[in-house]
mmCIF file of the N, C-alpha and C atoms, coordinates in Angstrom:
data_MODEL
# 
_entry.id   MODEL 
# 
loop_
_atom_site.group_PDB 
_atom_site.id 
_atom_site.type_symbol 
_atom_site.label_atom_id 
_atom_site.label_alt_id 
_atom_site.label_comp_id 
_atom_site.label_asym_id 
_atom_site.label_entity_id 
_atom_site.label_seq_id 
_atom_site.pdbx_PDB_ins_code 
_atom_site.Cartn_x 
_atom_site.Cartn_y 
_atom_site.Cartn_z 
_atom_site.occupancy 
_atom_site.B_iso_or_equiv 
_atom_site.pdbx_formal_charge 
_atom_site.auth_seq_id 
_atom_site.auth_comp_id 
_atom_site.auth_asym_id 
_atom_site.auth_atom_id 
_atom_site.pdbx_PDB_model_num 
ATOM 1   N N  . UNK A 1 1  ? 15.777  21.570 -37.652 1.00 0.00 ? 1  UNK A N  1 
ATOM 2   C CA . UNK A 1 1  ? 16.048  21.854 -36.264 1.00 0.00 ? 1  UNK A CA 1 
ATOM 3   C C  . UNK A 1 1  ? 16.663  20.606 -35.639 1.00 0.00 ? 1  UNK A C  1 
ATOM 4   N N  . UNK A 1 2  ? 17.726  20.783 -34.933 1.00 0.00 ? 2  UNK A N  1 
ATOM 5   C CA . UNK A 1 2  ? 18.438  19.650 -34.343 1.00 0.00 ? 2  UNK A CA 1 
ATOM 6   C C  . UNK A 1 2  ? 18.406  19.770 -32.824 1.00 0.00 ? 2  UNK A C  1 
ATOM 7   N N  . UNK A 1 3  ? 17.974  18.703 -32.182 1.00 0.00 ? 3  UNK A N  1 
ATOM 8   C CA . UNK A 1 3  ? 17.951  18.670 -30.718 1.00 0.00 ? 3  UNK A CA 1 
ATOM 9   C C  . UNK A 1 3  ? 18.963  17.645 -30.252 1.00 0.00 ? 3  UNK A C  1 
ATOM 10  N N  . UNK A 1 4  ? 19.970  18.098 -29.572 1.00 0.00 ? 4  UNK A N  1 
ATOM 11  C CA . UNK A 1 4  ? 20.970  17.192 -29.028 1.00 0.00 ? 4  UNK A CA 1 
ATOM 12  C C  . UNK A 1 4  ? 20.803  17.170 -27.517 1.00 0.00 ? 4  UNK A C  1 
ATOM 13  N N  . UNK A 1 5  ? 20.564  15.988 -26.998 1.00 0.00 ? 5  UNK A N  1 
ATOM 14  C CA . UNK A 1 5  ? 20.441  15.860 -25.550 1.00 0.00 ? 5  UNK A CA 1 
ATOM 15  C C  . UNK A 1 5  ? 21.589  15.009 -25.041 1.00 0.00 ? 5  UNK A C  1 
ATOM 16  N N  . UNK A 1 6  ? 22.185  15.472 -24.001 1.00 0.00 ? 6  UNK A N  1 
ATOM 17  C CA . UNK A 1 6  ? 23.299  14.742 -23.410 1.00 0.00 ? 6  UNK A CA 1 
ATOM 18  C C  . UNK A 1 6  ? 22.798  14.100 -22.125 1.00 0.00 ? 6  UNK A C  1 
ATOM 19  N N  . UNK A 1 7  ? 22.910  12.780 -22.069 1.00 0.00 ? 7  UNK A N  1 
ATOM 20  C CA . UNK A 1 7  ? 22.484  12.071 -20.868 1.00 0.00 ? 7  UNK A CA 1 
ATOM 21  C C  . UNK A 1 7  ? 23.637  12.084 -19.869 1.00 0.00 ? 7  UNK A C  1 
ATOM 22  N N  . UNK A 1 8  ? 23.299  12.387 -18.634 1.00 0.00 ? 8  UNK A N  1 
ATOM 23  C CA . UNK A 1 8  ? 24.320  12.397 -17.593 1.00 0.00 ? 8  UNK A CA 1 
ATOM 24  C C  . UNK A 1 8  ? 24.803  10.973 -17.365 1.00 0.00 ? 8  UNK A C  1 
ATOM 25  N N  . UNK A 1 9  ? 26.099  10.848 -17.109 1.00 0.00 ? 9  UNK A N  1 
ATOM 26  C CA . UNK A 1 9  ? 26.636  9.509  -16.872 1.00 0.00 ? 9  UNK A CA 1 
ATOM 27  C C  . UNK A 1 9  ? 27.666  9.552  -15.749 1.00 0.00 ? 9  UNK A C  1 
ATOM 28  N N  . UNK A 1 10 ? 27.831  8.410  -15.115 1.00 0.00 ? 10 UNK A N  1 
ATOM 29  C CA . UNK A 1 10 ? 28.800  8.243  -14.034 1.00 0.00 ? 10 UNK A CA 1 
ATOM 30  C C  . UNK A 1 10 ? 29.471  6.893  -14.225 1.00 0.00 ? 10 UNK A C  1 
ATOM 31  N N  . UNK A 1 11 ? 30.724  6.814  -13.827 1.00 0.00 ? 11 UNK A N  1 
ATOM 32  C CA . UNK A 1 11 ? 31.345  5.492  -13.816 1.00 0.00 ? 11 UNK A CA 1 
ATOM 33  C C  . UNK A 1 11 ? 31.208  4.911  -12.411 1.00 0.00 ? 11 UNK A C  1 
ATOM 34  N N  . UNK A 1 12 ? 31.651  3.686  -12.258 1.00 0.00 ? 12 UNK A N  1 
ATOM 35  C CA . UNK A 1 12 ? 31.421  2.976  -10.999 1.00 0.00 ? 12 UNK A CA 1 
ATOM 36  C C  . UNK A 1 12 ? 32.075  3.687  -9.807  1.00 0.00 ? 12 UNK A C  1 
ATOM 37  N N  . UNK A 1 13 ? 33.239  4.250  -9.991  1.00 0.00 ? 13 UNK A N  1 
ATOM 38  C CA . UNK A 1 13 ? 33.913  4.938  -8.881  1.00 0.00 ? 13 UNK A CA 1 
ATOM 39  C C  . UNK A 1 13 ? 33.176  6.215  -8.486  1.00 0.00 ? 13 UNK A C  1 
ATOM 40  N N  . UNK A 1 14 ? 32.637  6.929  -9.470  1.00 0.00 ? 14 UNK A N  1 
ATOM 41  C CA . UNK A 1 14 ? 31.924  8.171  -9.182  1.00 0.00 ? 14 UNK A CA 1 
ATOM 42  C C  . UNK A 1 14 ? 30.589  7.916  -8.488  1.00 0.00 ? 14 UNK A C  1 
ATOM 43  N N  . UNK A 1 15 ? 30.136  6.697  -8.520  1.00 0.00 ? 15 UNK A N  1 
ATOM 44  C CA . UNK A 1 15 ? 28.860  6.367  -7.912  1.00 0.00 ? 15 UNK A CA 1 
ATOM 45  C C  . UNK A 1 15 ? 28.876  6.604  -6.404  1.00 0.00 ? 15 UNK A C  1 
ATOM 46  N N  . UNK A 1 16 ? 30.064  6.634  -5.815  1.00 0.00 ? 16 UNK A N  1 
ATOM 47  C CA . UNK A 1 16 ? 30.186  6.913  -4.383  1.00 0.00 ? 16 UNK A CA 1 
ATOM 48  C C  . UNK A 1 16 ? 29.745  8.342  -4.050  1.00 0.00 ? 16 UNK A C  1 
ATOM 49  N N  . UNK A 1 17 ? 29.882  9.238  -5.025  1.00 0.00 ? 17 UNK A N  1 
ATOM 50  C CA . UNK A 1 17 ? 29.491  10.638 -4.832  1.00 0.00 ? 17 UNK A CA 1 
ATOM 51  C C  . UNK A 1 17 ? 27.979  10.743 -5.053  1.00 0.00 ? 17 UNK A C  1 
ATOM 52  N N  . UNK A 1 18 ? 27.255  10.489 -4.020  1.00 0.00 ? 18 UNK A N  1 
ATOM 53  C CA . UNK A 1 18 ? 25.802  10.416 -4.183  1.00 0.00 ? 18 UNK A CA 1 
ATOM 54  C C  . UNK A 1 18 ? 25.141  11.784 -4.323  1.00 0.00 ? 18 UNK A C  1 
ATOM 55  N N  . UNK A 1 19 ? 25.812  12.855 -3.912  1.00 0.00 ? 19 UNK A N  1 
ATOM 56  C CA . UNK A 1 19 ? 25.200  14.183 -4.014  1.00 0.00 ? 19 UNK A CA 1 
ATOM 57  C C  . UNK A 1 19 ? 24.854  14.536 -5.451  1.00 0.00 ? 19 UNK A C  1 
ATOM 58  N N  . UNK A 1 20 ? 25.798  14.326 -6.344  1.00 0.00 ? 20 UNK A N  1 
ATOM 59  C CA . UNK A 1 20 ? 25.572  14.664 -7.747  1.00 0.00 ? 20 UNK A CA 1 
ATOM 60  C C  . UNK A 1 20 ? 24.491  13.767 -8.343  1.00 0.00 ? 20 UNK A C  1 
ATOM 61  N N  . UNK A 1 21 ? 24.544  12.476 -8.021  1.00 0.00 ? 21 UNK A N  1 
ATOM 62  C CA . UNK A 1 21 ? 23.550  11.537 -8.521  1.00 0.00 ? 21 UNK A CA 1 
ATOM 63  C C  . UNK A 1 21 ? 22.155  11.923 -8.035  1.00 0.00 ? 21 UNK A C  1 
ATOM 64  N N  . UNK A 1 22 ? 22.024  12.226 -6.745  1.00 0.00 ? 22 UNK A N  1 
ATOM 65  C CA . UNK A 1 22 ? 20.727  12.615 -6.189  1.00 0.00 ? 22 UNK A CA 1 
ATOM 66  C C  . UNK A 1 22 ? 20.214  13.899 -6.831  1.00 0.00 ? 22 UNK A C  1 
ATOM 67  N N  . UNK A 1 23 ? 21.107  14.852 -7.077  1.00 0.00 ? 23 UNK A N  1 
ATOM 68  C CA . UNK A 1 23 ? 20.689  16.117 -7.692  1.00 0.00 ? 23 UNK A CA 1 
ATOM 69  C C  . UNK A 1 23 ? 20.138  15.877 -9.092  1.00 0.00 ? 23 UNK A C  1 
ATOM 70  N N  . UNK A 1 24 ? 20.793  15.045 -9.868  1.00 0.00 ? 24 UNK A N  1 
ATOM 71  C CA . UNK A 1 24 ? 20.322  14.745 -11.229 1.00 0.00 ? 24 UNK A CA 1 
ATOM 72  C C  . UNK A 1 24 ? 18.972  14.030 -11.181 1.00 0.00 ? 24 UNK A C  1 
ATOM 73  N N  . UNK A 1 25 ? 18.841  13.059 -10.270 1.00 0.00 ? 25 UNK A N  1 
ATOM 74  C CA . UNK A 1 25 ? 17.588  12.306 -10.185 1.00 0.00 ? 25 UNK A CA 1 
ATOM 75  C C  . UNK A 1 25 ? 16.438  13.187 -9.702  1.00 0.00 ? 25 UNK A C  1 
ATOM 76  N N  . UNK A 1 26 ? 16.699  14.078 -8.740  1.00 0.00 ? 26 UNK A N  1 
ATOM 77  C CA . UNK A 1 26 ? 15.650  14.994 -8.272  1.00 0.00 ? 26 UNK A CA 1 
ATOM 78  C C  . UNK A 1 26 ? 15.210  15.950 -9.382  1.00 0.00 ? 26 UNK A C  1 
ATOM 79  N N  . UNK A 1 27 ? 16.140  16.269 -10.288 1.00 0.00 ? 27 UNK A N  1 
ATOM 80  C CA . UNK A 1 27 ? 15.823  17.152 -11.409 1.00 0.00 ? 27 UNK A CA 1 
ATOM 81  C C  . UNK A 1 27 ? 15.107  16.398 -12.528 1.00 0.00 ? 27 UNK A C  1 
ATOM 82  N N  . UNK A 1 28 ? 14.907  15.082 -12.351 1.00 0.00 ? 28 UNK A N  1 
ATOM 83  C CA . UNK A 1 28 ? 14.191  14.292 -13.346 1.00 0.00 ? 28 UNK A CA 1 
ATOM 84  C C  . UNK A 1 28 ? 15.069  13.778 -14.469 1.00 0.00 ? 28 UNK A C  1 
ATOM 85  N N  . UNK A 1 29 ? 16.372  13.782 -14.294 1.00 0.00 ? 29 UNK A N  1 
ATOM 86  C CA . UNK A 1 29 ? 17.294  13.321 -15.332 1.00 0.00 ? 29 UNK A CA 1 
ATOM 87  C C  . UNK A 1 29 ? 17.569  11.826 -15.201 1.00 0.00 ? 29 UNK A C  1 
ATOM 88  N N  . UNK A 1 30 ? 17.682  11.146 -16.318 1.00 0.00 ? 30 UNK A N  1 
ATOM 89  C CA . UNK A 1 30 ? 18.096  9.751  -16.331 1.00 0.00 ? 30 UNK A CA 1 
ATOM 90  C C  . UNK A 1 30 ? 19.621  9.712  -16.342 1.00 0.00 ? 30 UNK A C  1 
ATOM 91  N N  . UNK A 1 31 ? 20.200  8.833  -15.552 1.00 0.00 ? 31 UNK A N  1 
ATOM 92  C CA . UNK A 1 31 ? 21.656  8.766  -15.416 1.00 0.00 ? 31 UNK A CA 1 
ATOM 93  C C  . UNK A 1 31 ? 22.140  7.416  -15.925 1.00 0.00 ? 31 UNK A C  1 
ATOM 94  N N  . UNK A 1 32 ? 23.175  7.449  -16.781 1.00 0.00 ? 32 UNK A N  1 
ATOM 95  C CA . UNK A 1 32 ? 23.790  6.207  -17.281 1.00 0.00 ? 32 UNK A CA 1 
ATOM 96  C C  . UNK A 1 32 ? 24.903  5.794  -16.337 1.00 0.00 ? 32 UNK A C  1 
ATOM 97  N N  . UNK A 1 33 ? 24.946  4.532  -16.008 1.00 0.00 ? 33 UNK A N  1 
ATOM 98  C CA . UNK A 1 33 ? 26.010  3.979  -15.182 1.00 0.00 ? 33 UNK A CA 1 
ATOM 99  C C  . UNK A 1 33 ? 26.957  3.233  -16.107 1.00 0.00 ? 33 UNK A C  1 
ATOM 100 N N  . UNK A 1 34 ? 28.231  3.620  -16.076 1.00 0.00 ? 34 UNK A N  1 
ATOM 101 C CA . UNK A 1 34 ? 29.209  3.070  -17.024 1.00 0.00 ? 34 UNK A CA 1 
ATOM 102 C C  . UNK A 1 34 ? 30.312  2.298  -16.304 1.00 0.00 ? 34 UNK A C  1 
ATOM 103 N N  . UNK A 1 35 ? 30.801  1.296  -16.996 1.00 0.00 ? 35 UNK A N  1 
ATOM 104 C CA . UNK A 1 35 ? 31.966  0.542  -16.542 1.00 0.00 ? 35 UNK A CA 1 
ATOM 105 C C  . UNK A 1 35 ? 32.914  0.451  -17.728 1.00 0.00 ? 35 UNK A C  1 
ATOM 106 N N  . UNK A 1 36 ? 34.044  1.114  -17.609 1.00 0.00 ? 36 UNK A N  1 
ATOM 107 C CA . UNK A 1 36 ? 35.021  1.196  -18.703 1.00 0.00 ? 36 UNK A CA 1 
ATOM 108 C C  . UNK A 1 36 ? 34.378  1.713  -19.996 1.00 0.00 ? 36 UNK A C  1 
ATOM 109 N N  . UNK A 1 37 ? 33.675  2.821  -19.860 1.00 0.00 ? 37 UNK A N  1 
ATOM 110 C CA . UNK A 1 37 ? 33.013  3.523  -20.960 1.00 0.00 ? 37 UNK A CA 1 
ATOM 111 C C  . UNK A 1 37 ? 31.941  2.714  -21.672 1.00 0.00 ? 37 UNK A C  1 
ATOM 112 N N  . UNK A 1 38 ? 31.482  1.620  -21.073 1.00 0.00 ? 38 UNK A N  1 
ATOM 113 C CA . UNK A 1 38 ? 30.349  0.867  -21.619 1.00 0.00 ? 38 UNK A CA 1 
ATOM 114 C C  . UNK A 1 38 ? 29.159  1.079  -20.702 1.00 0.00 ? 38 UNK A C  1 
ATOM 115 N N  . UNK A 1 39 ? 28.038  1.402  -21.270 1.00 0.00 ? 39 UNK A N  1 
ATOM 116 C CA . UNK A 1 39 ? 26.832  1.602  -20.462 1.00 0.00 ? 39 UNK A CA 1 
ATOM 117 C C  . UNK A 1 39 ? 26.377  0.242  -19.951 1.00 0.00 ? 39 UNK A C  1 
ATOM 118 N N  . UNK A 1 40 ? 26.265  0.123  -18.625 1.00 0.00 ? 40 UNK A N  1 
ATOM 119 C CA . UNK A 1 40 ? 25.802  -1.146 -18.058 1.00 0.00 ? 40 UNK A CA 1 
ATOM 120 C C  . UNK A 1 40 ? 24.414  -1.009 -17.424 1.00 0.00 ? 40 UNK A C  1 
ATOM 121 N N  . UNK A 1 41 ? 23.996  0.243  -17.175 1.00 0.00 ? 41 UNK A N  1 
ATOM 122 C CA . UNK A 1 41 ? 22.671  0.436  -16.581 1.00 0.00 ? 41 UNK A CA 1 
ATOM 123 C C  . UNK A 1 41 ? 22.238  1.878  -16.766 1.00 0.00 ? 41 UNK A C  1 
ATOM 124 N N  . UNK A 1 42 ? 20.949  2.074  -16.612 1.00 0.00 ? 42 UNK A N  1 
ATOM 125 C CA . UNK A 1 42 ? 20.380  3.416  -16.593 1.00 0.00 ? 42 UNK A CA 1 
ATOM 126 C C  . UNK A 1 42 ? 19.559  3.542  -15.312 1.00 0.00 ? 42 UNK A C  1 
ATOM 127 N N  . UNK A 1 43 ? 19.786  4.614  -14.602 1.00 0.00 ? 43 UNK A N  1 
ATOM 128 C CA . UNK A 1 43 ? 19.024  4.879  -13.389 1.00 0.00 ? 43 UNK A CA 1 
ATOM 129 C C  . UNK A 1 43 ? 17.974  5.920  -13.759 1.00 0.00 ? 43 UNK A C  1 
ATOM 130 N N  . UNK A 1 44 ? 16.716  5.519  -13.640 1.00 0.00 ? 44 UNK A N  1 
ATOM 131 C CA . UNK A 1 44 ? 15.604  6.377  -14.054 1.00 0.00 ? 44 UNK A CA 1 
ATOM 132 C C  . UNK A 1 44 ? 14.903  6.900  -12.800 1.00 0.00 ? 44 UNK A C  1 
ATOM 133 N N  . UNK A 1 45 ? 14.656  8.213  -12.728 1.00 0.00 ? 45 UNK A N  1 
ATOM 134 C CA . UNK A 1 45 ? 13.992  8.756  -11.538 1.00 0.00 ? 45 UNK A CA 1 
ATOM 135 C C  . UNK A 1 45 ? 12.536  8.311  -11.468 1.00 0.00 ? 45 UNK A C  1 
ATOM 136 N N  . UNK A 1 46 ? 12.047  8.191  -10.252 1.00 0.00 ? 46 UNK A N  1 
ATOM 137 C CA . UNK A 1 46 ? 10.648  7.832  -10.016 1.00 0.00 ? 46 UNK A CA 1 
ATOM 138 C C  . UNK A 1 46 ? 9.779   9.018  -10.411 1.00 0.00 ? 46 UNK A C  1 
ATOM 139 N N  . UNK A 1 47 ? 8.659   8.727  -11.044 1.00 0.00 ? 47 UNK A N  1 
ATOM 140 C CA . UNK A 1 47 ? 7.750   9.808  -11.424 1.00 0.00 ? 47 UNK A CA 1 
ATOM 141 C C  . UNK A 1 47 ? 7.059   10.339 -10.180 1.00 0.00 ? 47 UNK A C  1 
ATOM 142 N N  . UNK A 1 48 ? 6.835   11.625 -10.177 1.00 0.00 ? 48 UNK A N  1 
ATOM 143 C CA . UNK A 1 48 ? 6.147   12.249 -9.044  1.00 0.00 ? 48 UNK A CA 1 
ATOM 144 C C  . UNK A 1 48 ? 4.698   11.789 -9.017  1.00 0.00 ? 48 UNK A C  1 
ATOM 145 N N  . UNK A 1 49 ? 4.161   11.686 -7.818  1.00 0.00 ? 49 UNK A N  1 
ATOM 146 C CA . UNK A 1 49 ? 2.771   11.274 -7.686  1.00 0.00 ? 49 UNK A CA 1 
ATOM 147 C C  . UNK A 1 49 ? 1.871   12.349 -8.271  1.00 0.00 ? 49 UNK A C  1 
ATOM 148 N N  . UNK A 1 50 ? 0.925   11.906 -9.065  1.00 0.00 ? 50 UNK A N  1 
ATOM 149 C CA . UNK A 1 50 ? -0.014  12.851 -9.646  1.00 0.00 ? 50 UNK A CA 1 
ATOM 150 C C  . UNK A 1 50 ? -1.119  13.144 -8.644  1.00 0.00 ? 50 UNK A C  1 
ATOM 151 N N  . UNK A 1 51 ? -1.433  14.396 -8.523  1.00 0.00 ? 51 UNK A N  1 
ATOM 152 C CA . UNK A 1 51 ? -2.501  14.781 -7.614  1.00 0.00 ? 51 UNK A CA 1 
ATOM 153 C C  . UNK A 1 51 ? -3.837  14.469 -8.283  1.00 0.00 ? 51 UNK A C  1 
ATOM 154 N N  . UNK A 1 52 ? -4.792  14.014 -7.504  1.00 0.00 ? 52 UNK A N  1 
ATOM 155 C CA . UNK A 1 52 ? -6.095  13.723 -8.106  1.00 0.00 ? 52 UNK A CA 1 
ATOM 156 C C  . UNK A 1 52 ? -6.735  14.996 -8.631  1.00 0.00 ? 52 UNK A C  1 
ATOM 157 N N  . UNK A 1 53 ? -7.507  14.845 -9.696  1.00 0.00 ? 53 UNK A N  1 
ATOM 158 C CA . UNK A 1 53 ? -8.169  15.988 -10.301 1.00 0.00 ? 53 UNK A CA 1 
ATOM 159 C C  . UNK A 1 53 ? -9.231  16.581 -9.389  1.00 0.00 ? 53 UNK A C  1 
ATOM 160 N N  . UNK A 1 54 ? -9.602  17.780 -9.690  1.00 0.00 ? 54 UNK A N  1 
ATOM 161 C CA . UNK A 1 54 ? -10.595 18.474 -8.888  1.00 0.00 ? 54 UNK A CA 1 
ATOM 162 C C  . UNK A 1 54 ? -11.988 17.983 -9.273  1.00 0.00 ? 54 UNK A C  1 
ATOM 163 N N  . UNK A 1 55 ? -12.841 17.738 -8.269  1.00 0.00 ? 55 UNK A N  1 
ATOM 164 C CA . UNK A 1 55 ? -14.198 17.289 -8.519  1.00 0.00 ? 55 UNK A CA 1 
ATOM 165 C C  . UNK A 1 55 ? -15.019 18.449 -9.065  1.00 0.00 ? 55 UNK A C  1 
ATOM 166 N N  . UNK A 1 56 ? -15.934 18.150 -9.991  1.00 0.00 ? 56 UNK A N  1 
ATOM 167 C CA . UNK A 1 56 ? -16.793 19.218 -10.499 1.00 0.00 ? 56 UNK A CA 1 
ATOM 168 C C  . UNK A 1 56 ? -17.793 19.658 -9.432  1.00 0.00 ? 56 UNK A C  1 
ATOM 169 N N  . UNK A 1 57 ? -18.313 20.843 -9.593  1.00 0.00 ? 57 UNK A N  1 
ATOM 170 C CA . UNK A 1 57 ? -19.297 21.383 -8.658  1.00 0.00 ? 57 UNK A CA 1 
ATOM 171 C C  . UNK A 1 57 ? -20.676 20.878 -9.069  1.00 0.00 ? 57 UNK A C  1 
ATOM 172 N N  . UNK A 1 58 ? -21.091 19.745 -8.471  1.00 0.00 ? 58 UNK A N  1 
ATOM 173 C CA . UNK A 1 58 ? -22.353 19.115 -8.846  1.00 0.00 ? 58 UNK A CA 1 
ATOM 174 C C  . UNK A 1 58 ? -23.556 19.977 -8.472  1.00 0.00 ? 58 UNK A C  1 
ATOM 175 N N  . UNK A 1 59 ? -23.453 20.677 -7.372  1.00 0.00 ? 59 UNK A N  1 
ATOM 176 C CA . UNK A 1 59 ? -24.565 21.523 -6.933  1.00 0.00 ? 59 UNK A CA 1 
ATOM 177 C C  . UNK A 1 59 ? -24.811 22.650 -7.943  1.00 0.00 ? 59 UNK A C  1 
ATOM 178 N N  . UNK A 1 60 ? -23.744 23.264 -8.429  1.00 0.00 ? 60 UNK A N  1 
ATOM 179 C CA . UNK A 1 60 ? -23.883 24.338 -9.419  1.00 0.00 ? 60 UNK A CA 1 
ATOM 180 C C  . UNK A 1 60 ? -24.458 23.788 -10.722 1.00 0.00 ? 60 UNK A C  1 
ATOM 181 N N  . UNK A 1 61 ? -24.033 22.590 -11.109 1.00 0.00 ? 61 UNK A N  1 
ATOM 182 C CA . UNK A 1 61 ? -24.582 21.982 -12.327 1.00 0.00 ? 61 UNK A CA 1 
ATOM 183 C C  . UNK A 1 61 ? -26.074 21.714 -12.186 1.00 0.00 ? 61 UNK A C  1 
ATOM 184 N N  . UNK A 1 62 ? -26.481 21.190 -11.028 1.00 0.00 ? 62 UNK A N  1 
ATOM 185 C CA . UNK A 1 62 ? -27.890 20.891 -10.792 1.00 0.00 ? 62 UNK A CA 1 
ATOM 186 C C  . UNK A 1 62 ? -28.706 22.177 -10.843 1.00 0.00 ? 62 UNK A C  1 
ATOM 187 N N  . UNK A 1 63 ? -28.193 23.260 -10.234 1.00 0.00 ? 63 UNK A N  1 
ATOM 188 C CA . UNK A 1 63 ? -28.890 24.540 -10.276 1.00 0.00 ? 63 UNK A CA 1 
ATOM 189 C C  . UNK A 1 63 ? -29.032 25.051 -11.705 1.00 0.00 ? 63 UNK A C  1 
ATOM 190 N N  . UNK A 1 64 ? -27.971 24.837 -12.500 1.00 0.00 ? 64 UNK A N  1 
ATOM 191 C CA . UNK A 1 64 ? -27.983 25.280 -13.893 1.00 0.00 ? 64 UNK A CA 1 
ATOM 192 C C  . UNK A 1 64 ? -29.026 24.509 -14.701 1.00 0.00 ? 64 UNK A C  1 
ATOM 193 N N  . UNK A 1 65 ? -29.141 23.211 -14.436 1.00 0.00 ? 65 UNK A N  1 
ATOM 194 C CA . UNK A 1 65 ? -30.074 22.372 -15.195 1.00 0.00 ? 65 UNK A CA 1 
ATOM 195 C C  . UNK A 1 65 ? -31.502 22.511 -14.672 1.00 0.00 ? 65 UNK A C  1 
ATOM 196 N N  . UNK A 1 66 ? -31.666 22.427 -13.355 1.00 0.00 ? 66 UNK A N  1 
ATOM 197 C CA . UNK A 1 66 ? -33.001 22.383 -12.762 1.00 0.00 ? 66 UNK A CA 1 
ATOM 198 C C  . UNK A 1 66 ? -33.547 23.744 -12.353 1.00 0.00 ? 66 UNK A C  1 
ATOM 199 N N  . UNK A 1 67 ? -32.676 24.694 -12.170 1.00 0.00 ? 67 UNK A N  1 
ATOM 200 C CA . UNK A 1 67 ? -33.129 26.000 -11.705 1.00 0.00 ? 67 UNK A CA 1 
ATOM 201 C C  . UNK A 1 67 ? -33.508 25.933 -10.239 1.00 0.00 ? 67 UNK A C  1 
ATOM 202 N N  . UNK A 1 68 ? -34.683 26.501 -9.884  1.00 0.00 ? 68 UNK A N  1 
ATOM 203 C CA . UNK A 1 68 ? -35.122 26.537 -8.487  1.00 0.00 ? 68 UNK A CA 1 
ATOM 204 C C  . UNK A 1 68 ? -35.976 25.333 -8.106  1.00 0.00 ? 68 UNK A C  1 
ATOM 205 N N  . UNK A 1 69 ? -36.216 24.430 -9.042  1.00 0.00 ? 69 UNK A N  1 
ATOM 206 C CA . UNK A 1 69 ? -37.060 23.269 -8.732  1.00 0.00 ? 69 UNK A CA 1 
ATOM 207 C C  . UNK A 1 69 ? -36.401 22.385 -7.689  1.00 0.00 ? 69 UNK A C  1 
ATOM 208 N N  . UNK A 1 70 ? -37.201 21.830 -6.807  1.00 0.00 ? 70 UNK A N  1 
ATOM 209 C CA . UNK A 1 70 ? -36.705 20.919 -5.782  1.00 0.00 ? 70 UNK A CA 1 
ATOM 210 C C  . UNK A 1 70 ? -37.290 19.544 -6.079  1.00 0.00 ? 70 UNK A C  1 
ATOM 211 N N  . UNK A 1 71 ? -36.436 18.563 -6.253  1.00 0.00 ? 71 UNK A N  1 
ATOM 212 C CA . UNK A 1 71 ? -36.893 17.207 -6.535  1.00 0.00 ? 71 UNK A CA 1 
ATOM 213 C C  . UNK A 1 71 ? -36.936 16.405 -5.243  1.00 0.00 ? 71 UNK A C  1 
ATOM 214 N N  . UNK A 1 72 ? -37.914 15.526 -5.100  1.00 0.00 ? 72 UNK A N  1 
ATOM 215 C CA . UNK A 1 72 ? -37.964 14.700 -3.884  1.00 0.00 ? 72 UNK A CA 1 
ATOM 216 C C  . UNK A 1 72 ? -36.801 13.707 -3.872  1.00 0.00 ? 72 UNK A C  1 
ATOM 217 N N  . UNK A 1 73 ? -36.309 13.431 -2.696  1.00 0.00 ? 73 UNK A N  1 
ATOM 218 C CA . UNK A 1 73 ? -35.227 12.473 -2.552  1.00 0.00 ? 73 UNK A CA 1 
ATOM 219 C C  . UNK A 1 73 ? -35.849 11.099 -2.337  1.00 0.00 ? 73 UNK A C  1 
ATOM 220 N N  . UNK A 1 74 ? -36.039 10.374 -3.418  1.00 0.00 ? 74 UNK A N  1 
ATOM 221 C CA . UNK A 1 74 ? -36.737 9.092  -3.372  1.00 0.00 ? 74 UNK A CA 1 
ATOM 222 C C  . UNK A 1 74 ? -35.950 8.026  -2.635  1.00 0.00 ? 74 UNK A C  1 
ATOM 223 N N  . UNK A 1 75 ? -34.657 8.114  -2.655  1.00 0.00 ? 75 UNK A N  1 
ATOM 224 C CA . UNK A 1 75 ? -33.827 7.106  -1.994  1.00 0.00 ? 75 UNK A CA 1 
ATOM 225 C C  . UNK A 1 75 ? -34.083 7.137  -0.495  1.00 0.00 ? 75 UNK A C  1 
ATOM 226 N N  . UNK A 1 76 ? -34.086 8.331  0.096   1.00 0.00 ? 76 UNK A N  1 
ATOM 227 C CA . UNK A 1 76 ? -34.294 8.435  1.535   1.00 0.00 ? 76 UNK A CA 1 
ATOM 228 C C  . UNK A 1 76 ? -35.707 8.011  1.936   1.00 0.00 ? 76 UNK A C  1 
ATOM 229 N N  . UNK A 1 77 ? -36.674 8.319  1.077   1.00 0.00 ? 77 UNK A N  1 
ATOM 230 C CA . UNK A 1 77 ? -38.050 7.949  1.391   1.00 0.00 ? 77 UNK A CA 1 
ATOM 231 C C  . UNK A 1 77 ? -38.245 6.423  1.340   1.00 0.00 ? 77 UNK A C  1 
ATOM 232 N N  . UNK A 1 78 ? -37.568 5.752  0.449   1.00 0.00 ? 78 UNK A N  1 
ATOM 233 C CA . UNK A 1 78 ? -37.717 4.305  0.292   1.00 0.00 ? 78 UNK A CA 1 
ATOM 234 C C  . UNK A 1 78 ? -36.942 3.521  1.338   1.00 0.00 ? 78 UNK A C  1 
ATOM 235 N N  . UNK A 1 79 ? -36.025 4.121  2.034   1.00 0.00 ? 79 UNK A N  1 
ATOM 236 C CA . UNK A 1 79 ? -35.221 3.389  3.011   1.00 0.00 ? 79 UNK A CA 1 
ATOM 237 C C  . UNK A 1 79 ? -36.062 2.784  4.123   1.00 0.00 ? 79 UNK A C  1 
ATOM 238 N N  . UNK A 1 80 ? -37.067 3.466  4.570   1.00 0.00 ? 80 UNK A N  1 
ATOM 239 C CA . UNK A 1 80 ? -37.867 2.988  5.688   1.00 0.00 ? 80 UNK A CA 1 
ATOM 240 C C  . UNK A 1 80 ? -38.732 1.769  5.329   1.00 0.00 ? 80 UNK A C  1 
ATOM 241 N N  . UNK A 1 81 ? -38.974 1.590  4.052   1.00 0.00 ? 81 UNK A N  1 
ATOM 242 C CA . UNK A 1 81 ? -39.843 0.500  3.626   1.00 0.00 ? 81 UNK A CA 1 
ATOM 243 C C  . UNK A 1 81 ? -39.199 -0.872 3.782   1.00 0.00 ? 81 UNK A C  1 
ATOM 244 N N  . UNK A 1 82 ? -37.920 -0.980 3.607   1.00 0.00 ? 82 UNK A N  1 
ATOM 245 C CA . UNK A 1 82 ? -37.281 -2.298 3.510   1.00 0.00 ? 82 UNK A CA 1 
ATOM 246 C C  . UNK A 1 82 ? -36.535 -2.669 4.746   1.00 0.00 ? 82 UNK A C  1 
# 
């Protein structure tokens, strides 16, 4: 199986046309910047911010482990002592 990927490229004069460059970068494509058919730079798009993962349901886990038992909250009881 052969995978051929073509990297988008622009020469220095085409760099003025920012619409095409912005479209490629928004699509996540890396763009080669060329001067007289020699690659002089690569413009790499910024990675999208990753959303934080979802927190587990601690209350459901506690119910699963402990059932209907109610444990005393020792932290709150000890606060008044100190």
